[in-house]
Backbone of each chain as nested JSON, in Angstrom:
{
  "chains": [
    {"id": "A", "residues": [
      {"number": 1, "name": "MET", "atoms": {"N": [205.979, -27.405, 59.531], "CA": [206.278, -25.983, 59.722], "C": [206.041, -25.808, 57.683]}},
      {"number": 2, "name": "PRO", "atoms": {"N": [205.872, -24.871, 57.469], "CA": [205.511, -24.303, 55.741], "C": [207.0, -23.916, 55.924]}},
      {"number": 3, "name": "ARG", "atoms": {"N": [207.375, -24.107, 54.504], "CA": [209.015, -23.302, 54.14], "C": [208.658, -22.833, 53.169]}},
      {"number": 4, "name": "ASP", "atoms": {"N": [208.486, -21.501, 52.773], "CA": [208.763, -20.469, 51.721], "C": [210.305, -20.868, 50.999]}},
      {"number": 5, "name": "ALA", "atoms": {"N": [209.385, -21.1, 49.615], "CA": [210.69, -20.765, 48.268], "C": [211.423, -19.347, 48.471]}},
      {"number": 6, "name": "ARG", "atoms": {"N": [212.303, -19.36, 48.543], "CA": [213.269, -17.538, 48.535], "C": [214.744, -18.16, 47.029]}},
      {"number": 7, "name": "ASP", "atoms": {"N": [215.161, -16.656, 47.375], "CA": [216.338, -16.469, 46.377], "C": [217.371, -15.944, 47.184]}},
      {"number": 8, "name": "THR", "atoms": {"N": [218.573, -16.012, 46.779], "CA": [219.608, -15.751, 47.777], "C": [220.157, -14.578, 47.001]}},
      {"number": 9, "name": "TYR", "atoms": {"N": [220.155, -13.178, 47.709], "CA": [220.627, -12.057, 47.108], "C": [221.835, -11.941, 46.965]}},
      {"number": 10, "name": "ALA", "atoms": {"N": [222.614, -11.249, 46.053], "CA": [223.651, -10.842, 46.025], "C": [224.324, -9.457, 45.25]}},
      {"number": 11, "name": "THR", "atoms": {"N": [225.436, -8.702, 45.761], "CA": [225.731, -8.093, 44.811], "C": [226.998, -7.995, 44.337]}},
      {"number": 12, "name": "VAL", "atoms": {"N": [227.093, -8.061, 42.886], "CA": [228.27, -8.066, 41.687], "C": [228.582, -7.19, 41.575]}},
      {"number": 13, "name": "GLN", "atoms": {"N": [229.762, -7.172, 41.118], "CA": [230.347, -6.433, 40.169], "C": [230.207, -6.287, 38.339]}},
      {"number": 14, "name": "LYS", "atoms": {"N": [229.806, -5.323, 38.054], "CA": [229.847, -5.322, 36.279], "C": [230.896, -6.154, 35.651]}},
      {"number": 15, "name": "ASN", "atoms": {"N": [230.339, -6.863, 35.08], "CA": [231.4, -7.958, 33.964], "C": [232.58, -8.46, 35.2]}},
      {"number": 16, "name": "GLY", "atoms": {"N": [231.823, -8.694, 36.086], "CA": [232.954, -9.558, 37.215], "C": [231.981, -11.076, 37.524]}},
      {"number": 17, "name": "SER", "atoms": {"N": [232.972, -11.925, 38.296], "CA": [232.523, -12.804, 38.543], "C": [231.714, -13.357, 39.833]}},
      {"number": 18, "name": "ALA", "atoms": {"N": [231.69, -14.131, 40.235], "CA": [230.947, -14.701, 41.43], "C": [230.952, -16.112, 42.192]}},
      {"number": 19, "name": "THR", "atoms": {"N": [231.34, -16.587, 42.945], "CA": [231.062, -18.045, 43.481], "C": [229.448, -18.308, 44.17]}},
      {"number": 20, "name": "PHE", "atoms": {"N": [228.921, -19.155, 43.994], "CA": [227.583, -19.507, 44.469], "C": [227.768, -20.516, 45.454]}},
      {"number": 21, "name": "MET", "atoms": {"N": [226.998, -20.497, 46.292], "CA": [227.189, -21.533, 47.425], "C": [225.65, -21.757, 47.741]}},
      {"number": 22, "name": "ALA", "atoms": {"N": [225.592, -23.28, 48.266], "CA": [224.12, -23.588, 48.812], "C": [224.323, -24.655, 49.811]}},
      {"number": 23, "name": "ARG", "atoms": {"N": [223.151, -24.889, 50.777], "CA": [222.871, -25.868, 51.537], "C": [221.95, -26.516, 50.899]}},
      {"number": 24, "name": "ILE", "atoms": {"N": [221.871, -27.714, 50.399], "CA": [220.436, -28.308, 49.786], "C": [220.377, -29.682, 50.43]}},
      {"number": 25, "name": "VAL", "atoms": {"N": [219.581, -29.547, 51.124], "CA": [219.13, -31.157, 51.877], "C": [217.952, -31.874, 51.683]}},
      {"number": 26, "name": "ASP", "atoms": {"N": [217.495, -33.072, 52.207], "CA": [216.543, -33.885, 52.035], "C": [215.179, -33.604, 52.423]}},
      {"number": 27, "name": "ALA", "atoms": {"N": [214.244, -34.341, 52.438], "CA": [212.874, -34.308, 53.495], "C": [212.89, -34.439, 55.114]}},
      {"number": 28, "name": "THR", "atoms": {"N": [214.329, -34.88, 55.01], "CA": [214.244, -35.347, 56.348], "C": [215.945, -33.838, 56.843]}},
      {"number": 29, "name": "ASP", "atoms": {"N": [215.965, -32.906, 56.062], "CA": [217.477, -32.168, 56.518], "C": [218.357, -32.418, 56.157]}},
      {"number": 30, "name": "THR", "atoms": {"N": [219.054, -33.872, 55.581], "CA": [220.059, -34.418, 55.351], "C": [220.341, -33.872, 54.274]}},
      {"number": 31, "name": "PRO", "atoms": {"N": [221.716, -33.407, 54.596], "CA": [222.514, -32.829, 53.423], "C": [222.599, -33.868, 51.825]}},
      {"number": 32, "name": "ILE", "atoms": {"N": [222.17, -33.596, 50.752], "CA": [222.446, -34.59, 49.707], "C": [223.646, -34.856, 49.429]}},
      {"number": 33, "name": "ARG", "atoms": {"N": [223.87, -35.858, 48.198], "CA": [225.356, -36.154, 48.306], "C": [225.224, -36.379, 46.481]}},
      {"number": 34, "name": "GLN", "atoms": {"N": [226.629, -36.29, 45.918], "CA": [226.484, -36.503, 44.425], "C": [226.053, -37.252, 44.024]}},
      {"number": 35, "name": "ALA", "atoms": {"N": [225.76, -38.261, 44.478], "CA": [224.975, -39.494, 43.792], "C": [223.497, -39.14, 43.756]}},
      {"number": 36, "name": "VAL", "atoms": {"N": [223.239, -38.207, 44.337], "CA": [221.26, -37.889, 43.983], "C": [221.514, -37.367, 43.338]}},
      {"number": 37, "name": "ILE", "atoms": {"N": [222.369, -36.52, 42.424], "CA": [221.98, -35.739, 41.714], "C": [222.552, -36.282, 40.004]}},
      {"number": 38, "name": "ASP", "atoms": {"N": [221.602, -36.2, 38.866], "CA": [221.908, -37.186, 38.004], "C": [222.686, -35.939, 36.834]}},
      {"number": 39, "name": "ALA", "atoms": {"N": [222.305, -34.848, 36.976], "CA": [222.764, -33.754, 35.732], "C": [222.449, -32.17, 36.561]}},
      {"number": 40, "name": "ALA", "atoms": {"N": [222.996, -31.307, 36.076], "CA": [223.216, -29.764, 36.724], "C": [223.31, -29.076, 35.649]}},
      {"number": 41, "name": "GLN", "atoms": {"N": [222.685, -27.906, 35.409], "CA": [222.473, -26.758, 34.845], "C": [222.787, -25.378, 35.273]}},
      {"number": 42, "name": "TYR", "atoms": {"N": [222.696, -24.074, 34.569], "CA": [222.509, -22.817, 34.991], "C": [222.515, -22.096, 33.754]}},
      {"number": 43, "name": "SER", "atoms": {"N": [221.707, -21.266, 34.503], "CA": [221.239, -20.079, 33.251], "C": [221.707, -18.811, 33.978]}},
      {"number": 44, "name": "VAL", "atoms": {"N": [221.646, -17.677, 33.359], "CA": [221.856, -16.266, 34.048], "C": [220.634, -15.292, 32.853]}},
      {"number": 45, "name": "TYR", "atoms": {"N": [219.773, -14.954, 33.816], "CA": [219.024, -13.929, 32.687], "C": [218.791, -12.523, 33.56]}},
      {"number": 46, "name": "LEU", "atoms": {"N": [219.251, -11.681, 32.875], "CA": [218.818, -10.151, 32.785], "C": [217.606, -10.162, 33.168]}},
      {"number": 47, "name": "LEU", "atoms": {"N": [217.098, -9.173, 34.229], "CA": [215.309, -9.051, 35.105], "C": [215.311, -7.617, 34.613]}},
      {"number": 48, "name": "ASP", "atoms": {"N": [214.334, -7.848, 34.438], "CA": [213.236, -6.425, 33.937], "C": [212.44, -5.941, 35.393]}},
      {"number": 49, "name": "ASP", "atoms": {"N": [212.665, -5.117, 35.92], "CA": [212.241, -4.39, 37.146], "C": [210.726, -4.087, 37.21]}},
      {"number": 50, "name": "GLN", "atoms": {"N": [210.317, -4.039, 36.212], "CA": [208.895, -3.807, 35.858], "C": [207.914, -5.199, 35.57]}},
      {"number": 51, "name": "ASP", "atoms": {"N": [208.96, -6.285, 35.088], "CA": [207.662, -7.265, 34.39], "C": [208.726, -8.304, 35.208]}},
      {"number": 52, "name": "PRO", "atoms": {"N": [207.929, -9.051, 36.496], "CA": [208.584, -10.015, 37.229], "C": [208.726, -10.956, 36.261]}},
      {"number": 53, "name": "ASP", "atoms": {"N": [207.924, -11.214, 35.182], "CA": [208.016, -12.767, 34.172], "C": [209.105, -12.144, 32.865]}},
      {"number": 54, "name": "SER", "atoms": {"N": [210.027, -11.305, 33.014], "CA": [210.655, -11.061, 31.896], "C": [212.02, -11.322, 32.422]}},
      {"number": 55, "name": "TRP", "atoms": {"N": [212.611, -12.701, 31.734], "CA": [213.581, -12.892, 32.053], "C": [214.602, -12.997, 30.615]}},
      {"number": 56, "name": "THR", "atoms": {"N": [215.158, -12.628, 30.075], "CA": [215.963, -12.407, 29.008], "C": [217.653, -13.065, 29.209]}},
      {"number": 57, "name": "PRO", "atoms": {"N": [217.685, -14.522, 28.799], "CA": [219.105, -15.092, 28.77], "C": [220.277, -14.235, 28.454]}},
      {"number": 58, "name": "ILE", "atoms": {"N": [221.015, -14.577, 29.124], "CA": [221.941, -13.908, 28.88], "C": [223.016, -14.501, 28.044]}},
      {"number": 59, "name": "ALA", "atoms": {"N": [223.934, -14.437, 26.81], "CA": [224.305, -14.932, 25.994], "C": [225.861, -15.867, 27.028]}},
      {"number": 60, "name": "GLY", "atoms": {"N": [225.816, -17.228, 26.201], "CA": [226.868, -17.813, 26.738], "C": [226.712, -18.178, 28.279]}},
      {"number": 61, "name": "HIS", "atoms": {"N": [225.454, -17.9, 28.605], "CA": [225.304, -18.346, 30.155], "C": [224.04, -19.167, 30.148]}},
      {"number": 62, "name": "ASP", "atoms": {"N": [223.603, -19.339, 29.415], "CA": [222.201, -20.013, 28.801], "C": [222.444, -21.466, 28.609]}},
      {"number": 63, "name": "ARG", "atoms": {"N": [221.539, -22.016, 29.859], "CA": [221.67, -23.778, 30.062], "C": [222.815, -24.354, 29.822]}},
      {"number": 64, "name": "VAL", "atoms": {"N": [223.565, -23.737, 30.609], "CA": [224.988, -24.291, 30.779], "C": [225.15, -25.515, 31.578]}},
      {"number": 65, "name": "THR", "atoms": {"N": [225.538, -26.918, 31.017], "CA": [225.738, -27.835, 31.908], "C": [226.954, -27.669, 32.889]}},
      {"number": 66, "name": "VAL", "atoms": {"N": [226.523, -27.88, 33.983], "CA": [227.458, -28.252, 35.097], "C": [228.049, -29.474, 35.304]}},
      {"number": 67, "name": "ASP", "atoms": {"N": [229.447, -29.515, 36.097], "CA": [230.364, -30.553, 36.339], "C": [229.425, -30.894, 37.6]}},
      {"number": 68, "name": "VAL", "atoms": {"N": [228.61, -31.789, 38.315], "CA": [228.363, -32.384, 39.056], "C": [229.263, -32.908, 40.189]}},
      {"number": 69, "name": "GLY", "atoms": {"N": [230.611, -33.332, 39.606], "CA": [231.322, -33.773, 40.859], "C": [232.034, -32.667, 41.407]}},
      {"number": 70, "name": "GLN", "atoms": {"N": [231.963, -31.459, 40.909], "CA": [233.221, -30.384, 40.731], "C": [231.702, -29.497, 41.846]}},
      {"number": 71, "name": "THR", "atoms": {"N": [230.715, -29.483, 41.641], "CA": [229.714, -28.637, 42.221], "C": [228.866, -29.159, 43.317]}},
      {"number": 72, "name": "VAL", "atoms": {"N": [229.021, -30.225, 43.096], "CA": [227.898, -31.034, 44.745], "C": [228.867, -31.712, 45.539]}},
      {"number": 73, "name": "PHE", "atoms": {"N": [229.486, -31.319, 46.759], "CA": [229.938, -32.117, 47.571], "C": [229.604, -33.655, 48.584]}},
      {"number": 74, "name": "ASP", "atoms": {"N": [230.513, -34.378, 48.631], "CA": [229.425, -35.254, 49.528], "C": [229.328, -35.415, 51.234]}},
      {"number": 75, "name": "HIS", "atoms": {"N": [230.677, -34.087, 51.506], "CA": [230.486, -33.942, 52.83], "C": [230.057, -32.441, 52.545]}},
      {"number": 76, "name": "VAL", "atoms": {"N": [229.404, -31.745, 53.553], "CA": [228.869, -30.138, 53.762], "C": [230.581, -29.639, 54.33]}},
      {"number": 77, "name": "GLN", "atoms": {"N": [231.18, -28.714, 53.323], "CA": [231.987, -27.605, 53.631], "C": [231.58, -26.467, 54.611]}},
      {"number": 78, "name": "VAL", "atoms": {"N": [232.824, -26.252, 55.733], "CA": [232.75, -25.27, 56.584], "C": [234.12, -24.837, 56.323]}},
      {"number": 79, "name": "ASP", "atoms": {"N": [233.631, -22.912, 55.809], "CA": [234.869, -22.727, 55.716], "C": [234.843, -21.303, 55.593]}},
      {"number": 80, "name": "PRO", "atoms": {"N": [235.877, -20.077, 55.758], "CA": [235.334, -18.862, 55.599], "C": [234.55, -18.172, 54.701]}},
      {"number": 81, "name": "LEU", "atoms": {"N": [234.422, -19.137, 53.639], "CA": [233.524, -18.712, 52.159], "C": [232.427, -18.253, 52.719]}},
      {"number": 82, "name": "TRP", "atoms": {"N": [231.738, -19.241, 53.683], "CA": [230.208, -19.413, 53.833], "C": [230.491, -18.585, 55.031]}},
      {"number": 83, "name": "THR", "atoms": {"N": [229.334, -17.701, 55.609], "CA": [228.945, -16.702, 56.294], "C": [227.597, -16.807, 56.799]}},
      {"number": 84, "name": "VAL", "atoms": {"N": [226.486, -17.592, 56.153], "CA": [225.207, -17.119, 56.496], "C": [224.884, -18.247, 58.069]}},
      {"number": 85, "name": "ASP", "atoms": {"N": [225.762, -19.072, 57.766], "CA": [225.332, -20.426, 59.317], "C": [226.729, -20.93, 59.674]}},
      {"number": 86, "name": "THR", "atoms": {"N": [226.822, -21.58, 60.839], "CA": [227.596, -22.788, 61.11], "C": [227.501, -23.957, 60.646]}},
      {"number": 87, "name": "GLY", "atoms": {"N": [226.289, -24.315, 59.552], "CA": [225.854, -25.434, 58.923], "C": [226.76, -25.613, 57.647]}},
      {"number": 88, "name": "GLY", "atoms": {"N": [227.434, -24.959, 56.954], "CA": [227.929, -24.659, 55.871], "C": [227.453, -25.236, 54.818]}},
      {"number": 89, "name": "TYR", "atoms": {"N": [227.865, -25.704, 53.654], "CA": [227.524, -25.583, 52.141], "C": [227.982, -27.293, 51.439]}},
      {"number": 90, "name": "ASN", "atoms": {"N": [227.298, -27.716, 50.661], "CA": [227.27, -28.644, 49.819], "C": [227.147, -28.669, 48.728]}},
      {"number": 91, "name": "PHE", "atoms": {"N": [227.209, -27.142, 48.107], "CA": [227.021, -26.785, 46.688], "C": [227.934, -25.783, 46.671]}},
      {"number": 92, "name": "GLN", "atoms": {"N": [228.953, -25.499, 45.547], "CA": [229.233, -24.618, 45.266], "C": [229.982, -24.377, 43.65]}},
      {"number": 93, "name": "HIS", "atoms": {"N": [229.333, -22.991, 42.861], "CA": [229.945, -22.956, 41.436], "C": [230.507, -21.243, 41.456]}},
      {"number": 94, "name": "GLU", "atoms": {"N": [231.518, -21.725, 40.532], "CA": [232.1, -20.128, 40.019], "C": [231.929, -19.942, 38.815]}},
      {"number": 95, "name": "LEU", "atoms": {"N": [231.019, -19.072, 38.057], "CA": [230.872, -18.266, 37.039], "C": [231.656, -18.345, 36.086]}},
      {"number": 96, "name": "ASP", "atoms": {"N": [232.276, -18.739, 35.178], "CA": [233.367, -18.377, 34.069], "C": [232.652, -17.555, 33.353]}},
      {"number": 97, "name": "ILE", "atoms": {"N": [233.722, -16.5, 33.339], "CA": [233.328, -15.28, 32.741], "C": [234.521, -15.003, 31.461]}},
      {"number": 98, "name": "SER", "atoms": {"N": [235.028, -16.172, 31.449], "CA": [236.672, -15.961, 30.651], "C": [236.386, -15.662, 28.995]}},
      {"number": 99, "name": "ALA", "atoms": {"N": [234.619, -16.456, 28.735], "CA": [234.586, -15.917, 27.628], "C": [233.256, -14.993, 26.927]}},
      {"number": 100, "name": "TRP", "atoms": {"N": [232.4, -15.041, 28.148], "CA": [231.045, -14.63, 28.114], "C": [230.797, -13.676, 29.458]}},
      {"number": 101, "name": "GLN", "atoms": {"N": [230.69, -12.514, 29.21], "CA": [230.343, -11.79, 30.419], "C": [229.082, -12.161, 30.833]}},
      {"number": 102, "name": "ALA", "atoms": {"N": [228.545, -12.39, 32.464], "CA": [227.368, -12.778, 32.672], "C": [226.715, -11.292, 33.404]}},
      {"number": 103, "name": "PHE", "atoms": {"N": [227.497, -10.45, 33.4], "CA": [226.681, -8.933, 34.319], "C": [227.234, -8.297, 33.459]}},
      {"number": 104, "name": "PRO", "atoms": {"N": [226.685, -8.042, 32.283], "CA": [227.268, -7.027, 31.608], "C": [226.65, -5.715, 32.104]}},
      {"number": 105, "name": "LEU", "atoms": {"N": [225.548, -5.369, 32.482], "CA": [225.536, -4.131, 32.697], "C": [224.98, -3.616, 34.202]}},
      {"number": 106, "name": "ALA", "atoms": {"N": [225.605, -2.448, 34.365], "CA": [225.497, -2.054, 35.764], "C": [224.128, -1.544, 36.012]}},
      {"number": 107, "name": "GLY", "atoms": {"N": [223.726, -1.513, 37.79], "CA": [222.303, -1.103, 37.863], "C": [220.665, -1.852, 37.622]}},
      {"number": 108, "name": "ARG", "atoms": {"N": [221.528, -3.193, 37.231], "CA": [220.17, -4.165, 36.488], "C": [220.408, -5.456, 37.416]}},
      {"number": 109, "name": "HIS", "atoms": {"N": [219.253, -5.982, 37.402], "CA": [219.019, -7.465, 38.213], "C": [219.619, -8.102, 37.608]}},
      {"number": 110, "name": "TYR", "atoms": {"N": [219.626, -9.439, 38.169], "CA": [220.143, -10.71, 37.058], "C": [219.325, -12.192, 38.263]}},
      {"number": 111, "name": "LEU", "atoms": {"N": [219.235, -12.935, 37.519], "CA": [218.602, -14.122, 38.406], "C": [220.204, -15.218, 37.583]}},
      {"number": 112, "name": "VAL", "atoms": {"N": [220.3, -15.536, 38.669], "CA": [221.197, -17.19, 38.622], "C": [220.493, -18.389, 38.935]}},
      {"number": 113, "name": "GLU", "atoms": {"N": [220.288, -18.955, 38.124], "CA": [219.257, -19.943, 37.876], "C": [220.056, -21.356, 37.879]}},
      {"number": 114, "name": "TYR", "atoms": {"N": [220.008, -21.912, 39.146], "CA": [221.049, -23.702, 38.951], "C": [219.686, -24.882, 39.27]}},
      {"number": 115, "name": "THR", "atoms": {"N": [219.55, -25.364, 37.954], "CA": [218.914, -26.721, 38.195], "C": [219.168, -27.909, 37.724]}},
      {"number": 116, "name": "LEU", "atoms": {"N": [219.091, -28.565, 39.084], "CA": [219.843, -29.893, 39.578], "C": [218.789, -30.904, 39.335]}},
      {"number": 117, "name": "THR", "atoms": {"N": [218.941, -31.894, 38.498], "CA": [218.219, -32.665, 38.176], "C": [218.732, -34.231, 39.033]}},
      {"number": 118, "name": "PRO", "atoms": {"N": [217.607, -34.785, 39.924], "CA": [218.043, -35.373, 40.866], "C": [217.785, -36.932, 40.36]}},
      {"number": 119, "name": "THR", "atoms": {"N": [218.24, -37.93, 40.873], "CA": [218.053, -39.352, 39.6], "C": [216.83, -39.679, 40.793]}},
      {"number": 120, "name": "VAL", "atoms": {"N": [216.354, -39.358, 41.652], "CA": [214.897, -39.697, 41.944], "C": [214.121, -38.137, 42.252]}},
      {"number": 121, "name": "GLY", "atoms": {"N": [213.092, -38.231, 41.806], "CA": [212.131, -37.124, 42.185], "C": [212.334, -35.582, 41.656]}},
      {"number": 122, "name": "GLN", "atoms": {"N": [211.837, -34.59, 41.587], "CA": [211.394, -33.361, 41.491], "C": [212.912, -32.601, 41.134]}},
      {"number": 123, "name": "VAL", "atoms": {"N": [212.726, -31.851, 40.411], "CA": [214.181, -30.965, 39.883], "C": [214.504, -29.637, 41.056]}},
      {"number": 124, "name": "ILE", "atoms": {"N": [215.595, -29.591, 41.709], "CA": [216.315, -28.684, 42.617], "C": [216.689, -27.517, 41.974]}},
      {"number": 125, "name": "LYS", "atoms": {"N": [215.834, -26.131, 42.292], "CA": [215.918, -24.673, 41.882], "C": [216.933, -24.18, 42.982]}},
      {"number": 126, "name": "VAL", "atoms": {"N": [217.843, -23.81, 42.468], "CA": [218.626, -22.849, 43.304], "C": [219.24, -21.532, 42.514]}},
      {"number": 127, "name": "ARG", "atoms": {"N": [218.566, -20.418, 43.408], "CA": [218.716, -19.103, 42.81], "C": [219.298, -18.146, 43.832]}},
      {"number": 128, "name": "PHE", "atoms": {"N": [219.596, -17.534, 42.655], "CA": [220.442, -16.558, 42.966], "C": [220.103, -15.132, 42.463]}},
      {"number": 129, "name": "ARG", "atoms": {"N": [219.238, -14.002, 43.526], "CA": [219.343, -12.645, 42.539], "C": [220.489, -12.062, 42.631]}},
      {"number": 130, "name": "THR", "atoms": {"N": [221.204, -10.999, 42.063], "CA": [222.042, -10.14, 41.476], "C": [221.415, -8.99, 41.314]}},
      {"number": 131, "name": "TYR", "atoms": {"N": [222.473, -8.102, 41.73], "CA": [222.658, -6.655, 41.517], "C": [223.865, -6.113, 41.102]}},
      {"number": 132, "name": "ALA", "atoms": {"N": [224.034, -5.913, 39.734], "CA": [225.303, -5.521, 39.561], "C": [225.679, -3.73, 39.498]}},
      {"number": 133, "name": "ILE", "atoms": {"N": [226.765, -3.845, 40.253], "CA": [227.104, -2.089, 40.756], "C": [228.691, -1.968, 39.622]}}
    ]},
    {"id": "B", "residues": [
      {"number": 1, "name": "MET", "atoms": {"N": [208.278, -70.892, 37.794], "CA": [209.392, -70.399, 37.877], "C": [209.84, -69.17, 37.585]}},
      {"number": 2, "name": "MET", "atoms": {"N": [209.598, -68.991, 36.13], "CA": [210.076, -68.059, 35.179], "C": [208.776, -66.724, 35.706]}},
      {"number": 3, "name": "GLN", "atoms": {"N": [207.589, -67.831, 35.534], "CA": [206.288, -66.675, 36.236], "C": [206.941, -65.688, 37.299]}},
      {"number": 4, "name": "GLY", "atoms": {"N": [207.158, -66.521, 38.324], "CA": [207.989, -65.845, 39.417], "C": [208.844, -64.714, 38.914]}},
      {"number": 5, "name": "VAL", "atoms": {"N": [210.193, -64.881, 38.245], "CA": [210.63, -63.908, 37.794], "C": [210.168, -62.955, 37.111]}},
      {"number": 6, "name": "TYR", "atoms": {"N": [208.968, -63.158, 35.968], "CA": [208.393, -61.836, 35.239], "C": [207.858, -61.311, 36.435]}},
      {"number": 7, "name": "ASP", "atoms": {"N": [207.104, -61.882, 37.179], "CA": [206.213, -60.894, 38.03], "C": [207.628, -60.326, 39.448]}},
      {"number": 8, "name": "LEU", "atoms": {"N": [208.46, -60.671, 39.384], "CA": [209.2, -60.092, 40.115], "C": [209.809, -58.588, 39.65]}},
      {"number": 9, "name": "ALA", "atoms": {"N": [210.225, -59.002, 38.424], "CA": [210.77, -57.828, 37.362], "C": [209.349, -56.896, 36.949]}},
      {"number": 10, "name": "ALA", "atoms": {"N": [208.233, -57.434, 36.87], "CA": [206.893, -56.454, 36.804], "C": [206.936, -55.184, 38.039]}},
      {"number": 11, "name": "TRP", "atoms": {"N": [206.992, -55.872, 39.318], "CA": [207.03, -55.304, 40.735], "C": [208.132, -54.287, 40.535]}},
      {"number": 12, "name": "LEU", "atoms": {"N": [209.177, -54.33, 40.035], "CA": [210.493, -54.065, 40.42], "C": [210.384, -52.588, 39.565]}},
      {"number": 13, "name": "PHE", "atoms": {"N": [209.697, -53.044, 38.403], "CA": [209.54, -51.728, 37.57], "C": [208.186, -50.847, 37.624]}},
      {"number": 14, "name": "ARG", "atoms": {"N": [207.238, -51.47, 38.171], "CA": [206.015, -50.486, 38.827], "C": [206.915, -49.671, 39.702]}},
      {"number": 15, "name": "ARG", "atoms": {"N": [207.771, -50.043, 40.557], "CA": [208.312, -49.6, 41.667], "C": [208.978, -48.681, 41.486]}},
      {"number": 16, "name": "TRP", "atoms": {"N": [209.814, -48.917, 40.233], "CA": [210.932, -47.372, 39.684], "C": [210.116, -46.655, 39.163]}},
      {"number": 17, "name": "ALA", "atoms": {"N": [209.33, -47.033, 38.234], "CA": [208.365, -45.898, 37.787], "C": [207.548, -44.629, 38.63]}},
      {"number": 18, "name": "THR", "atoms": {"N": [207.255, -45.411, 39.827], "CA": [206.22, -44.6, 40.858], "C": [207.468, -43.768, 41.638]}},
      {"number": 19, "name": "LEU", "atoms": {"N": [208.55, -44.375, 42.023], "CA": [209.888, -43.38, 42.17], "C": [209.908, -42.446, 41.365]}},
      {"number": 20, "name": "ARG", "atoms": {"N": [210.193, -42.908, 40.092], "CA": [211.04, -41.748, 38.977], "C": [209.446, -40.712, 38.792]}},
      {"number": 21, "name": "VAL", "atoms": {"N": [208.541, -40.802, 39.135], "CA": [207.349, -39.824, 38.772], "C": [208.037, -38.634, 39.768]}},
      {"number": 22, "name": "GLY", "atoms": {"N": [208.219, -39.444, 40.723], "CA": [208.586, -38.126, 42.005], "C": [207.632, -38.156, 43.402]}},
      {"number": 23, "name": "THR", "atoms": {"N": [207.216, -39.148, 43.7], "CA": [206.772, -39.582, 45.129], "C": [207.913, -39.22, 46.475]}},
      {"number": 24, "name": "VAL", "atoms": {"N": [209.139, -39.239, 45.849], "CA": [210.095, -38.665, 46.701], "C": [209.829, -37.406, 47.523]}},
      {"number": 25, "name": "PRO", "atoms": {"N": [209.83, -37.388, 48.617], "CA": [209.385, -35.594, 48.871], "C": [210.649, -34.925, 48.487]}},
      {"number": 26, "name": "PRO", "atoms": {"N": [210.682, -33.422, 47.696], "CA": [211.202, -32.605, 47.258], "C": [212.636, -32.192, 48.026]}},
      {"number": 27, "name": "TYR", "atoms": {"N": [213.761, -31.876, 47.224], "CA": [214.909, -31.805, 48.103], "C": [214.439, -30.022, 48.043]}},
      {"number": 28, "name": "ARG", "atoms": {"N": [215.181, -29.046, 48.846], "CA": [215.362, -27.842, 48.991], "C": [216.492, -27.569, 49.68]}},
      {"number": 29, "name": "VAL", "atoms": {"N": [216.401, -26.171, 49.118], "CA": [217.832, -25.26, 49.324], "C": [217.77, -24.539, 51.157]}},
      {"number": 30, "name": "GLU", "atoms": {"N": [218.635, -25.22, 51.579], "CA": [217.993, -24.693, 53.325], "C": [218.791, -22.98, 53.583]}},
      {"number": 31, "name": "ALA", "atoms": {"N": [220.025, -22.694, 52.9], "CA": [220.472, -21.605, 52.988], "C": [221.297, -21.353, 51.83]}},
      {"number": 32, "name": "GLY", "atoms": {"N": [221.883, -20.181, 51.182], "CA": [222.342, -20.063, 50.257], "C": [223.222, -18.748, 50.311]}},
      {"number": 33, "name": "ASP", "atoms": {"N": [224.758, -18.628, 49.884], "CA": [225.46, -17.618, 50.231], "C": [226.418, -17.433, 48.661]}},
      {"number": 34, "name": "PHE", "atoms": {"N": [227.513, -16.704, 48.858], "CA": [228.247, -16.033, 47.464], "C": [229.112, -15.327, 48.083]}},
      {"number": 35, "name": "PHE", "atoms": {"N": [230.384, -15.407, 47.398], "CA": [230.877, -14.498, 47.198], "C": [231.675, -13.797, 46.242]}},
      {"number": 36, "name": "THR", "atoms": {"N": [232.266, -12.631, 46.013], "CA": [232.672, -12.129, 45.164], "C": [233.806, -11.246, 45.306]}},
      {"number": 37, "name": "ALA", "atoms": {"N": [234.87, -11.636, 44.042], "CA": [236.061, -11.138, 44.17], "C": [236.302, -9.441, 44.878]}},
      {"number": 38, "name": "GLY", "atoms": {"N": [235.328, -8.627, 44.613], "CA": [234.722, -7.673, 45.285], "C": [235.01, -7.416, 47.178]}},
      {"number": 39, "name": "GLN", "atoms": {"N": [235.11, -8.898, 47.272], "CA": [234.591, -9.096, 48.919], "C": [235.883, -8.732, 50.037]}},
      {"number": 40, "name": "ALA", "atoms": {"N": [236.521, -9.236, 48.694], "CA": [238.185, -9.709, 49.55], "C": [238.894, -8.121, 50.371]}},
      {"number": 41, "name": "ALA", "atoms": {"N": [238.622, -7.451, 49.521], "CA": [239.211, -6.138, 49.631], "C": [238.506, -4.848, 49.451]}},
      {"number": 42, "name": "GLY", "atoms": {"N": [237.725, -4.633, 50.455], "CA": [236.866, -3.723, 50.578], "C": [236.734, -2.505, 51.97]}},
      {"number": 43, "name": "GLU", "atoms": {"N": [237.964, -1.614, 51.312], "CA": [238.487, -1.039, 52.721], "C": [238.987, 0.866, 52.399]}},
      {"number": 44, "name": "SER", "atoms": {"N": [238.675, 1.939, 52.453], "CA": [238.923, 3.095, 51.672], "C": [239.225, 4.237, 53.162]}},
      {"number": 45, "name": "HIS", "atoms": {"N": [239.948, 4.823, 52.658], "CA": [240.278, 5.806, 53.775], "C": [240.267, 7.223, 53.235]}},
      {"number": 46, "name": "ALA", "atoms": {"N": [239.477, 8.312, 53.993], "CA": [239.196, 9.408, 53.607], "C": [240.675, 10.507, 53.839]}},
      {"number": 47, "name": "THR", "atoms": {"N": [240.738, 10.838, 53.045], "CA": [242.121, 12.117, 53.242], "C": [242.208, 13.512, 52.944]}}
    ]}
  ]
}
């Protein structure tokens, strides 16, 4: 069965933070483990509603290195934070906005894109589209 | 004897190189979710 790429949509507060979670699996639908991921980073982009190819990096949130050990879990987490299904999540990251705001403009869309580099195989993109209020 | 070692090393390198360029089926995001501080207390009352 074909599986389309898709983003997760979120509404966030202007100058607020957010915690992003995902369940990442391999081709056999088995959740990945920390050892699979060699490196991780994220970027936040301001999007242009008139131009889907216009991504403007947000200062302080451009290609930021993420600690794999604190972001990817060896065991799927099932707790009240996860509301999508009963399957839980094995990826979680909270945006640190103590030095740089991630969503400085209300009424605008942003793309939060995580890039996970596995030890073998192609990069994994974990993307969230947010709307700031 | 040494030729066997070299052959094994060459095979292992080719195997590693093949895997490294991405013959492993891609990983995928099965589901995503998020949490914001604003979700914790969202209630209002008209007076």
